[in-house]
Residue, then its C-alpha position, 0 to 999 in steps of 0.5 A: m466504519p468505526g474507528k472506536l468500538k462500543n467496549g471502547r477500543s480504538v481500531v483501524p482499518l485494513a482491508m475487506l475480507g468480504k462485501d460486508t465484512a472488514l479487517l480491523t486492528t486494535s491500536e494496543h500493544r498487544p493488537a487484535l485482529l477483528s472481522f467486523n460487519v459493517r451491516t449489523g456491526r457484529q463483531t469477531v476477534l480472529a486472532t491476538a498477537p502473543e501475551w509478550a506483545a503486550c509491551e510499548e514497540c514489541f509488537e508494531i503492525k507496519r503493513s499487511a497484505v491479505n490473500a484467499e487464505q491467509v493475512a499476513l503482517l510485518v512486524q517492528g519488534e522488540k523495544k530492547p536492541d537485540p545485539r545479534y542485530d546491532g542494536e536495531r529493532h528487527m522486523e519479523l513476518w507473521v501470518m494467520p488464517r483469513a478465517g481466524g486462527p492463532m498468529k504464527m511468525v513466519t521468519r525474521l526478515p534479514a537485518n540489513g534491510q533498511d526499510y522493509s515497509r516500501g511495499f508488501q505482497i503475500t500470493d498463494d505461496l510467497a510473501l514479497w517485500w521490498g526496500f532499498d536494497g531491493v526484492w525479497h521473498v519466503p514461502l509462507t510456510g516459513g525457510e531463509p528469505k532470499q533476494v531476487l535479482p540482487g543489485r537492482a532497483l526494483r519495486v513490485t508492482s502486482w507479482p511477478w511485474a516489478y518495475d526497474m528504476q534506474r533502467q526505466s523497464i518491466v521485469n518479470l521476477v519469476t521468467h526475467q522477462e523485460n521491457k524497456a518502458r517507451r517515451l519516459d525521456d521528457v518524464e521525471g520520476p517515472y514508476c510502471g506497473s505491467v501496464w501503465c506508468v506514472g511520472r511529473a511531466d517537466a514544467p518550467p519555474r512557477e508553472l502548475t505541477r502536472t503529472v503524466i499518465q501512459r502506457v509502458d510503450g508510450s500511447g495513451r499518454t494523458i496529461v493531468p493537472g497535480f501532483a501524483l501522490g505516491l507516483l505509483p502506477p495506477i490503481r486496478d491500472r486505472f485511478v491515481l491519487f493527486g494533490l492539488p495543483s500548486a505551482t513548481g517548487d512549492n512542493r504542496f501536497g497537502p489536502p484536499f485531494q483528488l482520485y482521478d479516473r484514467c477511463t472517464r477522465r474525471k476527478a472526484l475529492l476525498g475527505p470528510p465533506g465540509r471539512a477537506e481543508t481542516e481534517t485531512t492530512r496526506g497521511k490519514i489517506r492510505y492504501g489499505a492492505a495489500t491485495p490482488e485488488m490493492s484497491l482500498l484508500i482510508w481516511e478519517a471521517s471523524a474523530t471516531r469513524y474511518t471512510v474506506l472506498d473500495l475502488s474494486r466495486i466501480s464498474d469497469a464498463a467505462c474502461a472498456n469503451 
């Protein structure tokens, strides 16, 4: 996928809008969102940030999410501090039609939030985000953001399910049903989705790092050499992004990286062929826009191109056996 268009504009891929159509954003002070056909190279401007955004740090897209009808953006704005918000640059929620149309600001996020870029999703009618102060939501049509279960250390995994990091439990944020995750006493820093958990296996000093993958009820445990980056639940309940094994205490997070498939128990190296050691860094392998599948991994293949790996296109047949 291109990192630079024929007209010279630098772009970054965000999501797939269809089998052959990608969603790109331009790397400009006043960014535009484009659809790009990966087969024909045809591009269409879907939306452009407002005119007042054409200044440094006035409209910085921090997170993006896509559902069947809309694209949503978490935007950090105002280079000049706003005295109403204690001098901190504020965050805003913006939406636009998935098929193209004007961008519209939905709401300004509460000023007491410390880090809204920890996670972001949209459902049919809600935008959800979470940071160190918990989970918040607001209707995509607008309104006042509300906090879900205040005081809980929650991270949404796939709506409506979230993981409570303190209680080590899975919580339904609509019904408040709560299920305790099992057999995690020997796992450091576990993080569970609605079905699967990932965490660090206990290991004596100087031994190789290992990662535990198991179901929430404690069954199906597998221990894999290496350090799971981000310690997030498996993508699509299946894939985990790893660094290479290193001795405990070394904190080695550098390239090359591996993608582990829990269904086949096989791994694949990620990065530019023959250059993974020198050009692929942790910051350049990232997740695409939040979608119901959360299936895209993106990294720089060269100075002018990106590689986009869509995990939703890998057959689920191996998981059925």
